N, C-alpha and C positions, 0 to 999 in steps of 0.2 A: 533797272537791270544794267544799264551802262555804268552806273556808279560802282556796282558790285564787280563788274569785269575789270574796271580800272583799278579798283582796290586790290583785287587778286593779282593783277599784273604788277602793281607796285610792290606787293609782298614778295613775289617771285624774284623780281629784279633786286630788291634790297637784300634778300637772303643769299643771292648768288653773287653779289657784287664783290669782286676780289679786292677792291681798293679799301675795303673796311678792315683788312688784315693789318695787324700791328707790325711795325718794323722790329726785327730781331737782329741786334748788332753784337750779340754775345761772342761770335767767332770772327766775324769780319765786319768792318765798318766802312761805309762809303760816304764821302763828302764831296758835294758839288763844288767846283772851283771856278769854271769859266766856260764860255762857248764862243764859237767863231763861225761866221756864215761865209761860205765860199761864194764868190760872185756868180750870179745866175748865168751870165753869158760868157763865162771864161772858156777859152779854147786853147788847147795845147797841141801843136803840130797837126792842125786841121781837124782835131776831134773835140767835141763839146764835152766838158767835164760835168758828169752827172751820172745817175744810176749807180752811185757808189754804195755797194752792198757789203763790202768787207774792208777791214783795215788791219795792217800788221806792222810791227816795229822791230827793227834789228839794226844795232850798231849805228844809231843816228839817222837811219833812213826809214821812212814810212812807205808802205805799199798800199795803194788804194785800188780795189778791183771794181770794174764796171760790169754790170749785168746785161749789157746790150747784146743779144744773140747775133745780131747782124754784123757786129764788129767787136768781138770779145777782146778785152784789153785790160791792162792795169797801168797805174801811174806811180811814179816815184815822187815823193814829196819830202820837204823839210819843214817840220813843225817846231818852231822855237817856243820854249816854255821859260818864262821869266817871272820870278816872284809869284809862283802858283797861278800864272795867267798865260794864255796863248798870245805870244807876242806877234809872231808872223807865221803865215802858211805860204810856202812857195812850192808849187807843183811844177817840177822841172822836166819831166820826161814821160812819154807814153810808150809802152811796149805792146804791140798788137800781135795776136796769135794768128798764125797762117791757117786760114780755114780751107785752103785748097789742097792740103796734103794729109794723108794718113788718118790718124785718130781724129784730128780736128775736123777733117772733111766728113767723116762718117758719124759725127755726134753733134747734137745741138748744144752749144755752150752757153747756157744761162748761168753765168758764174755768180756765186753767192758768198764765197769766203776764200781767204788767202792766208797762208802761213809760210814762214821762211824756215827752211831746214839748215841750221848752221853747220852741222857736221858735213853735209853733202854739198853745201852751197847751191841748193835747189829751192824752188818754190812749190808748194802744194796747194792745189785749188779744188774746190768742190763745185759741181754743176748740177742743176735740177733737171737738165735735159728738157724734153717736151713729151710728157706722158700721153697727152691727147694725140700726138703725131707718131706715137710708137717709138720715141727716142728715149733711151735709158738715161738715168742720172749717172754721174761719174765722179770719181776722185782720182786725180792724176798729178804727177810730178812734171815740172818743166825746168829748163835752165833759166837763169836770170834774164836771158835774151828772148824768152818765150818759146823755145824749141821743146817739143814733146820728148819726154824720157820714158815714162811708164805709167800704167794705170792700175787700180786695185780691182780685185775680183769681188763681185757682189753676190750675196745670197739671192736666190731666185725671187724672193718676195719683194725685193727692191726693183725688179725689172719691169719695164712698161708692159711686157707681154705676160707677166706672171699672174697667177690666179689671185694673189693677194691684192693686186692693183694699187700702186701708190696713187695719191691724189695729185692731179696736175698742179704744178706750181706750189707743191707742198712737200718736197723731198729733201735733198741735202742742203740745208740752210746754215747749219753751224759746223765749225771746224776748229779743233784745238789739238795742239801737240800734247801728248800725255806727259804727266809729271816726271815719269821715269825715262822719257825720251825714246821709248821703244816704238812708238807709232803715233797714230792720230785718232782722236774721238771725232765721230761725225754724227751730227744731230739732225733728225727729221723735223721739218717745220710742222707737219700735221700727221695724224695717225694714218697708217695704211687703212684702206677701206674696210677690210675685214677685222682689223684690230679694234676699231672703235669709231665713234662719230666725231665730227668736228665740234669744237666748243660752241655752246649756245648760251643764251641768257640764263637758262636754268641749268642745274647741275647735270653733268654728263660724264661718262667714262671716255676720256680722250687721251689715250696713252701714246706717247711718242717714243720711238726707239733711239737710243744713243749707243753707237757701235764703235768699238776699238778695232783698228786695223794695224797689223804689223807693217812697219815701213820697209822692211827688208824684202819680204815676199809678197806684200800687198794683199794678204788674206785676213779675214776677220777673226779675232781671237776671243772677244767678249762683248756682251751687250747688256744694257739695263734699260728699264722703262721708267719714264717720268710722266706724271699726269699733268696735262695743261690746265690752266685756269679757265674760268668761264669768260664769255663776252661781258664787258663791263658797262657798255652804254647801249641803250635802245637804238637800233639802226632806223632812222627816219626814212631812208631809202632802202633798197633791197639788200645791199651787200654788208656783211659783217664777218670778221675773222679774228681768231687769236692763234698765234703760233710761236714756236721757238725760232728765234732769229740769229742767235750766236751763243757760243759756249767758250769757256776758258777753264782749264783744270789748274787750280792754284795749290793743291796738295793732293796726295794719293786718294783717288776716288772722291774728291771734293771739287765741285765745279761751280763757277758762276754761270748762271743761265739767264740770257736776255729773252724776255717774252714781250711781243708787241701785239696789242689788240687794236683793231680799227673798226669803227662803225660809220657807215656812210650817212650823209645828211647833216653832219655837225660842222662842216666847213673845215677850218684849220684846227678844230678842237676834237677831231675824230679819233686821235690816237691815245691809247693808254699803254705806257711803257714801264716795265718793272724789271728789276734784277733779283734773282733768287739764289740763295745758297743751297746747293743740292748735294746731298750726302748719299753716295751709292755704295758705301762699304758693306751694307747688309742686303743690298738688292740682289734679286735672282739673276742668274745668267740666262737670258731669253734668246740667245743666238739661234738655237735650234727649234724655237717655237714658231711654227708656221702661222698660227692663228691665236692671238692673245685672248680672244673671247673664250676659247676652249681650254685654256690652261690656268692653273693656279700659280701665281707668282707674287713676289714681294717687290713693290716698286720702290724707287729711291724716295727719300724724304726731302722736303724742301721748306725753306724759310724765306720769307720776304725780307730783303735787306735794303732795297731802295725802290721808291716810287717817284717817278719824275714829275708827277703832279705837284710834289712838294716844293719844286724849284721853278715852276712854270713862270712865275712873275720875275724871276731873276734872269731868265733867258732873254737874249737880245731882241728877239721878235715875239716874245711871250708865246712861243709855239713849241710843242713837243712833236717833232716830226717823226718820220718813219725810220727809227733807229734800227739798223740791221747789222752793223759791224762793231767789233769790240776787241781791244788789244791792251796788254800791259805795255806802258811806255817806260821812259827812264825813271830812275829813282829820284825822289825829292831830297833836298839837303838833310831833312830829318830822318831819312832812311826808309820812309814809306814809299810804296809804289804809286805810280800814276796809272790811271785807267782812261783810255780814250775811246770814244764811241763816234760813229759816223752814220748819217742818215742817207737813205736812198730816195732821191727826189722824183724818181720815175720819169725824169725829164719833163716834169710838170704835165704829164699826159692826163692826170686825174684831177687837175685843178692846181691852185697855188701851193707849191711845196718848195722846200729849201734843202740845200746840201749843208748839213749842220755838223760841226765837230764839237763834241763835249769833252771837257777835261774834268777828271775826278781824282780824289786821293783815296788810296786803299790802305787801311790799317788792319793787319791780321793779328787777332788777339789770342792766338794759341800756338803751340809748337806744332808745326806742320808735319814733323816727323814722329 
């Protein structure tokens, strides 16, 4: 009987394992170049550098956002790239948000992503809030010095008090400026409770909403749905999750989406991290759908374009860590873009983790217009 149960379990896991998907580089090709480990005990102006959940690049400067709710902040950094390698990383300045005033005082700032608005010389950040404590997620603009400017208006189903009920620590994780520069796409890490279940080892309907907000008036204008992949490894301890952690729009309605799965009990091998090419051109606008289970819609299509397990042995510590941030960096001499990713080490509260920067090359193989 035990053999039969184990065999069935193996079949289910093998059938659902997302890592068996083939890489599709027809439209976009990603190549690993290098990685860099930020020293574990690095401190800048009295703050420990860690919890880095987002990265942004603009005009030679990188912005690294920290997800510590007790001291929400971001860092400025200089990342030198030479001969397709990360030469040096210098973190030079920390900007702390004032939690004692106005919007910041009334909201829990679990910061997950950061973008630079060139036209306005402003930064845009997303926060998951704290759903269990009744604190809403948020998207807001600040000055480069960390002063609050404005926040976006959210549909009721994203609110902590809403009937839909976002999942705690599963809300606004991804943030990307839209290709036409009209606003920002914001991606949910996990499905709303009434939209679908969290990913499991076996196939599930786990739809996440990716919503476009107009940057001028802060209102949502469009939304599409993307299905998350299944959990990829059996959790030997209780916890396992897979979710969207970052997005970038590289052409109209075409996005790179970063998904990170984690299964407890595997030590430093618990993460499965992949990048997908997501096509939302024919996806339904689900902005006014309160409950996805009760609606018919067309989800965005997705193709696997990179699986980090393929370069694990090339990484300096042979570890694929908790990659959560992603940005396009400077162009390479051959005209291709660079792509930089960063990992959130959770301040090593969950065991041995690292703050890891990964450098990649991006070749787009079609006319984006």
